C-alpha positions as CSV (number, residue, x, y, z in Angstrom):
1,M,19.2,17.0,-18.7
2,G,16.4,17.5,-16.2
3,I,12.8,16.5,-16.7
4,K,9.6,16.6,-14.7
5,L,6.9,14.1,-15.8
6,C,3.5,14.2,-14.2
7,V,0.8,11.7,-15.1
8,N,-2.4,12.9,-13.3
9,H,-5.5,10.7,-12.9
10,A,-4.9,9.4,-16.4
11,E,-7.4,7.1,-18.1
12,Y,-7.5,5.4,-21.5
13,H,-9.9,2.9,-22.9
14,Y,-10.5,1.6,-26.4
15,D,-13.9,2.4,-27.9
16,F,-14.6,-1.3,-28.6
17,E,-13.8,-2.4,-25.0
18,K,-13.9,0.2,-22.3
19,S,-12.3,-2.2,-19.7
20,H,-9.1,-2.6,-21.8
21,G,-6.5,0.1,-21.1
22,F,-5.9,1.8,-17.8
23,K,-7.7,4.2,-15.3
24,D,-6.8,6.7,-12.6
25,I,-3.0,6.4,-13.1
26,T,-1.0,9.0,-11.2
27,L,2.8,9.0,-11.5
28,T,5.5,11.6,-11.0
29,L,9.0,11.3,-12.2
30,E,11.4,14.2,-11.3
31,D,14.7,12.4,-10.8
32,T,17.1,10.3,-12.8
33,G,17.3,6.5,-12.7
34,I,15.2,3.7,-14.0
35,M,11.6,3.0,-13.3
36,S,10.3,-0.4,-14.1
37,I,6.6,-1.0,-14.7
38,L,5.6,-4.6,-14.0
39,G,2.3,-6.4,-14.6
40,P,0.6,-9.2,-16.5
41,N,-0.3,-9.1,-20.2
42,G,-3.1,-6.7,-21.0
43,C,-2.8,-4.6,-17.8
44,G,-2.2,-1.4,-19.8
45,K,1.6,-1.0,-19.6
46,T,2.2,-0.5,-23.3
47,T,-0.8,1.8,-23.7
48,L,0.5,3.9,-20.8
49,L,3.9,4.3,-22.5
50,K,2.2,5.3,-25.8
51,C,0.2,7.9,-24.0
52,I,3.3,9.4,-22.3
53,D,4.8,9.6,-25.8
54,G,1.8,11.3,-27.1
55,L,1.0,8.5,-29.6
56,M,-2.4,8.0,-27.9
57,K,-4.6,10.7,-26.4
58,L,-6.0,10.2,-22.9
59,C,-9.7,9.8,-22.4
60,K,-9.5,11.5,-19.0
61,G,-6.8,13.2,-16.9
62,N,-3.6,14.8,-18.2
63,I,0.1,14.2,-18.8
64,S,2.6,17.1,-18.5
65,I,6.3,17.3,-19.2
66,N,8.2,20.1,-17.5
67,D,4.8,21.6,-16.5
68,K,3.6,21.8,-20.1
69,D,0.5,19.7,-21.0
70,L,1.3,17.0,-23.6
71,C,-1.8,18.0,-25.5
72,C,-0.3,21.4,-26.2
73,M,2.9,20.0,-27.6
74,S,3.6,19.2,-31.3
75,R,4.8,15.8,-32.4
76,N,8.2,17.2,-33.2
77,E,8.4,19.0,-29.8
78,I,7.7,15.7,-28.0
79,A,10.2,13.8,-30.1
80,K,12.9,16.2,-29.0
81,I,12.2,15.3,-25.4
82,V,10.8,11.8,-25.3
83,G,12.4,8.7,-27.0
84,Y,10.2,5.7,-27.3
85,V,11.2,2.2,-28.3
86,P,8.2,-0.1,-29.1
87,Q,8.3,-3.8,-28.4
88,F,7.8,-4.8,-32.0
89,H,9.1,-3.2,-35.3
90,Q,8.9,-4.7,-38.7
91,P,11.6,-3.3,-41.1
92,S,10.4,-2.4,-44.6
93,F,13.5,-1.3,-46.4
94,A,17.1,-2.7,-46.5
95,F,18.8,0.5,-45.1
96,S,22.2,0.0,-43.6
97,V,22.1,0.0,-39.8
98,L,23.8,3.4,-39.8
99,D,21.2,4.9,-42.1
100,A,18.4,3.4,-40.0
101,V,19.9,4.9,-36.8
102,V,20.5,8.4,-38.2
103,V,16.8,8.6,-38.9
104,G,16.5,9.3,-35.2
105,R,17.9,12.8,-35.9
106,A,14.7,13.7,-37.8
107,P,13.2,15.9,-35.0
108,H,16.4,18.1,-35.1
109,I,17.0,18.4,-38.8
110,G,13.5,18.3,-40.2
111,F,11.9,15.6,-42.4
112,L,12.8,17.3,-45.7
113,N,16.5,18.0,-44.9
114,S,19.4,15.6,-45.2
115,P,21.5,14.6,-42.2
116,K,24.9,16.3,-41.9
117,E,28.2,15.0,-40.7
118,E,27.4,15.9,-37.1
119,D,24.2,13.8,-37.3
120,F,26.2,10.8,-38.5
121,L,28.7,11.2,-35.7
122,I,25.9,11.2,-33.2
123,A,24.5,8.1,-34.8
124,K,27.9,6.3,-34.7
125,Q,28.3,7.3,-31.0
126,A,24.9,5.7,-30.3
127,L,25.9,2.5,-32.0
128,E,29.1,2.5,-29.8
129,T,27.1,3.1,-26.7
130,M,24.9,0.0,-27.5
131,G,28.0,-2.0,-28.4
132,I,26.9,-2.7,-31.9
133,S,29.3,-0.7,-34.1
134,Y,30.1,-3.9,-35.9
135,L,26.6,-3.8,-37.5
136,T,27.1,-0.3,-39.0
137,D,27.0,-1.4,-42.7
138,T,24.7,-4.4,-42.2
139,P,21.3,-4.2,-44.0
140,Y,18.7,-3.6,-41.3
141,T,16.4,-6.3,-42.8
142,Q,19.1,-9.0,-42.2
143,L,19.3,-8.4,-38.4
144,S,18.0,-10.9,-35.8
145,G,15.2,-9.8,-33.5
146,G,17.7,-9.1,-30.7
147,E,20.0,-7.1,-33.0
148,R,17.1,-5.1,-34.3
149,Q,16.1,-4.2,-30.7
150,M,19.5,-2.9,-30.0
151,V,19.5,-0.8,-33.2
152,L,16.1,0.6,-32.3
153,I,17.4,1.8,-29.0
154,A,20.5,3.3,-30.7
155,R,18.2,5.1,-33.1
156,V,16.2,6.6,-30.2
157,L,19.5,7.7,-28.5
158,T,20.3,9.8,-31.6
159,Q,17.2,11.9,-30.7
160,Q,19.2,12.9,-27.6
161,P,16.0,12.7,-25.5
162,S,15.5,13.8,-22.0
163,L,13.3,10.8,-21.2
164,L,13.6,7.3,-22.6
165,L,10.6,4.9,-22.8
166,L,11.2,1.2,-23.4
167,D,8.5,-1.3,-24.0
168,E,9.7,-4.8,-23.0
169,P,13.3,-4.0,-24.1
170,T,14.7,-7.4,-23.3
171,S,11.9,-9.5,-24.8
172,H,13.8,-10.5,-28.0
173,L,17.2,-10.9,-26.3
174,D,19.0,-14.0,-25.1
175,F,19.9,-14.3,-21.5
176,G,23.4,-12.8,-21.9
177,N,22.2,-9.9,-24.0
178,Q,19.4,-9.2,-21.5
179,I,22.0,-8.6,-18.8
180,K,24.2,-6.6,-21.2
181,L,21.3,-4.3,-22.1
182,L,20.4,-3.8,-18.5
183,S,24.0,-2.8,-17.8
184,I,23.9,-0.3,-20.7
185,L,20.6,1.2,-19.4
186,Q,22.1,1.6,-16.0
187,K,25.1,3.5,-17.5
188,L,22.7,5.7,-19.5
189,A,20.7,6.4,-16.3
190,N,23.9,7.3,-14.5
191,T,24.6,10.0,-17.1
192,G,21.3,11.7,-16.0
193,L,18.9,10.1,-18.5
194,P,15.6,9.0,-16.8
195,I,14.3,5.7,-18.1
196,I,10.9,4.1,-17.8
197,M,10.7,0.5,-19.0
198,T,8.0,-2.1,-18.9
199,S,9.0,-5.7,-18.1
200,H,7.6,-9.1,-17.3
201,F,10.7,-10.1,-15.3
202,P,10.7,-9.2,-11.6
203,D,14.4,-10.0,-11.4
204,H,15.1,-7.3,-13.9
205,A,13.5,-4.8,-11.6
206,F,15.8,-6.0,-8.8
207,L,18.8,-5.8,-11.1
208,A,18.4,-2.4,-12.7
209,S,15.6,-0.3,-11.2
210,D,15.5,2.6,-8.8
211,K,11.7,2.7,-8.7
212,V,9.0,0.1,-9.5
213,A,5.4,0.5,-10.4
214,I,3.1,-2.5,-10.4
215,M,0.0,-2.6,-12.5
216,K,-3.0,-5.0,-12.5
217,H,-6.3,-4.7,-14.5
218,G,-5.3,-1.2,-15.7
219,E,-4.7,0.2,-12.2
220,L,-1.6,0.8,-10.1
221,V,-1.1,-1.6,-7.3
222,D,1.8,0.2,-5.7
223,V,4.8,2.5,-6.5
224,G,8.1,2.8,-4.7
225,S,11.5,1.4,-4.4
226,P,12.1,-2.3,-5.4
227,S,12.7,-3.3,-1.7
228,E,9.3,-1.7,-0.8
229,I,7.2,-2.8,-3.7
230,M,8.7,-6.2,-4.8
231,T,7.1,-8.2,-2.1
232,E,5.9,-11.8,-2.3
233,S,2.3,-10.7,-1.5
234,N,2.3,-8.0,-4.3
235,L,3.8,-10.3,-6.9
236,E,1.4,-13.2,-6.0
237,E,-1.6,-10.8,-6.2
238,V,-0.6,-9.6,-9.6
239,Y,0.7,-12.8,-11.3
240,K,-1.5,-15.3,-9.5
241,I,1.3,-17.7,-8.7
242,K,3.3,-18.5,-5.5
243,V,6.7,-16.7,-5.4
244,K,9.6,-16.5,-3.0
245,I,11.8,-13.5,-2.6
246,V,15.3,-14.6,-1.6
247,D,18.4,-12.6,-0.6
248,V,21.6,-14.0,-2.2
249,D,25.2,-13.1,-2.0
250,V,27.2,-13.7,-5.1
251,G,29.9,-11.2,-4.5
252,V,27.2,-8.6,-4.7
253,S,24.2,-8.9,-2.4
254,R,20.9,-8.8,-4.2
255,R,17.4,-10.2,-4.2
256,I,15.9,-12.7,-6.7
257,C,12.3,-13.8,-7.3
258,I,11.7,-17.5,-7.5
259,P,8.4,-18.9,-8.8
260,I,7.0,-21.8,-6.8
261,V,5.5,-24.6,-9.0
262,E,3.0,-26.6,-7.0
């Protein structure tokens, strides 16, 4: 699959509030695996993902994919490479889940053409990958928030992207489905699909991340492996609470983050 993403001294601010957004962000992604971006509400995580997907234009700096500046790429060209799943999506029409998912083939077939049998096969495979084939004929408007989130990811997988961006992908899921989704994302990453996801859950970074970036007030605090970056001091600085990082052995040795309520 192969992709090289470079975010170079990137800055974005909203006209009505220059302090809201992010500044001087530099990131490089050249390998597979999952990168988690952690940080409190309003630190710029979602805005950064939208800029990487080309939905928002930087105020300063640049973003390149495979050494090509994002500003020089068309919307359709970006959509063939980058798949983006937003945190919220409000359905408008009662399409079947299969029809909603096959829409992800649009960058490859054109907006004025109809999907072919091959496109529906790719959509069905995406539903199988997400473990939701049983929803194939269900009206999209009748889905729960968690089901809708899984369908949105399936739709993006039909784009066959080289980079997957997920904004708070577990936010609408119950505890069991959160873990199932993280397992699916790990399997996708193991196939060679790089993934960048934002999260409010430090434990999810321990569970499923190869790399972690921590943001605060629109700036990067640190970037590196979970063991290097997910420290008590870093998390306490960002979230302004006491935490304890504990090593546990439950058949598989791993770390967990425990908030300390005083």
